[in-house]
C-alpha positions, 0 to 999 in steps of 0.5 A: 082675558075674559070678554067683560074685561076686553069690552071695558078696555075697548070702551075706555080707549074709545072714551079717551079718544073722544075726550082728546078730540073734543078737548083739542077742538075746544082748545083750537076754537076758543081763541076764535072767540077772543077780541084781538082788535082790543090788542092792536097796540100790543100787536103793533108794538111787538111786531116791531120787536120781532121783525124790526118793521113798523106796523099800522093796522086799521082793519079787523084782526082774526085768528085761524088755527090751520094750517098753523095758528096765525093772526090775519090783519086785513088792513095793514101798512108796514114801513121801515120808519116810524115817521108818518110822513113817509110812504109805507113800504107796502099796504096789504089786506093779507098779512099773516102773523104766525104765533105759538098756541102758548102765546095765543092763550097767554094773550101776551103776543110777544113771541111771533114765529114769522110773518107772511105777506101775499098778493101785495105791492111793495113801493120804495124809492131809490133813497129807501135802499139805504134803509133796506141795507141798514135793515139787512146789516143792522137788524135782528129779525124773525123770518118774513115771507113774501108771496106773489107780490110786485115791487115798484121802484120810484124816483124822487118825483114819485115816478115808477122807474122799475116794476118787478113781479116777485114770486117769493122773497124769503128773509130770515136768520138761520141761528144754527148757521149763524147767517142771515139770508135774503132770497128772491125769486121773480122777474125783472125786465122780462127775465126770470131770476133768482137772487140769494144774499148771505151774510155770516155773523162770523164775518159780519162786514162781508156779504155774498150775493148770487144772481141767476138769470134764465133764458139767457143763462147768466150768473152774477156773483158779488162779494161786498165788504163794508167798512162803513156807510160811506166806504165799501168795496166789492168784486163781481164775477159774471158768467155768460155762455163761455164768457167770464167777466170780473170787476172790482168796485170801490165806494168812497166819499159818495163816489163809486169806481169800477175797473177790471183786473188785468186779465187777457182772458176778459173780453169786456173791460170796464173803467168807470167813475160814478158820482152820486150827488149829483148823479153822473157817470163817466166810463169806458167799456172795452169790447174785444174779439166780437163780431161787428154784426153782433155789436150792431144788432145787440149793443147799438140797437138796445142803446139807441132804441131805449125807453126814456122811462128807464133812463130817468135822471141818468146823466153821463158819458160812456165810451165804447172801445172795440178791439180785435173785431172779428171782421175782414176789414174793420178791426178797431173802433170807438163810440162815445155817447152822451146821456142827458137825463132822457136823451142818448146822443152819439157824440162820435163814432169812428172805426179803423179800416185795417191799415187803410184809414178810418171811418167816421160814421153817423148811426141811426135805427129806423123801422120800415114795414115792421122791420128794424133797420140799421142805417149809417152815413159814413166818411172813409178817410184814406191814409194809405192808398197803396194798402187800399189798392191792395185790399180792393184789388185796384191799380195803385195809380187809380187810388193815389188821388183818392182821399175821401169816400162817402157812402151810406149803409143799410142793414136789417137787424139779424141779417149779415147782408147789407146795402151800400148806396150814395157813394161819392169820391173825394168831394161830398155833394151836400146839395145833391139828392142821394143816388138811387143806385144801391148795391147788395153786399154779401161778402168781401168779393161783392164789396170789392166789385162795388168799389172797383166799379166807382174807382174805375 
């Protein structure tokens, strides 16, 4: 190849490259000059066709070619309903609608690829969950992506009852797998979590949902089967440390029934009925093979040191039944709570002192010098004085006439030691001041010594 011919080829390649680059830049820059605000009505209409959500925009609309061609709607509100009376699901100044170049140049705005919402607040009420579920089960929509948003759940009085920062929500249909996905990554009640929801169109009445909480590590698996808006059933499995729990759930005629399958390996058994209109909860939770200290430090503390805003209009009755407790003396017991909107009241707390009798107790938590303390006033009813004498190593003649023992217990949360005080035998002197004597109990031997001291 001679030198002149080689130079011609090189010149032609350079010229072609310049033409391609110039044409590409021209093609990409031309849409910027288009007046998109004149197409607001068409964009709003086709937004619903693509995403099955109602869009209303009053701000400017611009086009950006990178990293993918998309429209930016600077002042937009999105709702599940076209009613102007309803509050929008969210308002955003950063709604991106990704669109193909062909659609841009044809100016049809029909075929949106996906929508992305960033740094926005999502507001909905409990009643909006019905419309959200309908969208999940009944709508065919293009992918919707949320980034760095916050979810605010409100009650019927428009009071915020839950705030959940969300890192990412990915809502889409996979046409190849013929499945619909709704995946969330965020935080709730201070716990980081991931939730993956899936529904296969080959089995449209059934959906799968997996929730993973981190630190502590908890996995929740749900299988729901919907037979209609007023009838569905489900199975829930919860894995926490070495615990594996399983529950059956059934919704029918505005009532929810939850129960545990008959399984000896399940240490937490629930049996509950929930009435939705008006909302009322009546349930029983059986807890087996737990340490008494853990029940006090975790369950009771969280129940009684509650945030009123979390309760909202929750009403009902809950019975906690404890079986086979890991304690030298107390093996079984029960606590019954009444919940009336923003108040939790202990109606009854009773524990069985193994083979001896039962303890009726009043439970409370208080804070002293920055430390939370468990405080209880107790009444021991002795039903078998011989067994009482045997356990506490006291002569049976001395315990024969003892029918009642009154005493107080105080324990710092996290400690295994406790303080016992104000011990009274048989008759409780209600008008007298509580005794200033107190005894630190570290083990069963300390407790025996305290009881012997008073009986003798």
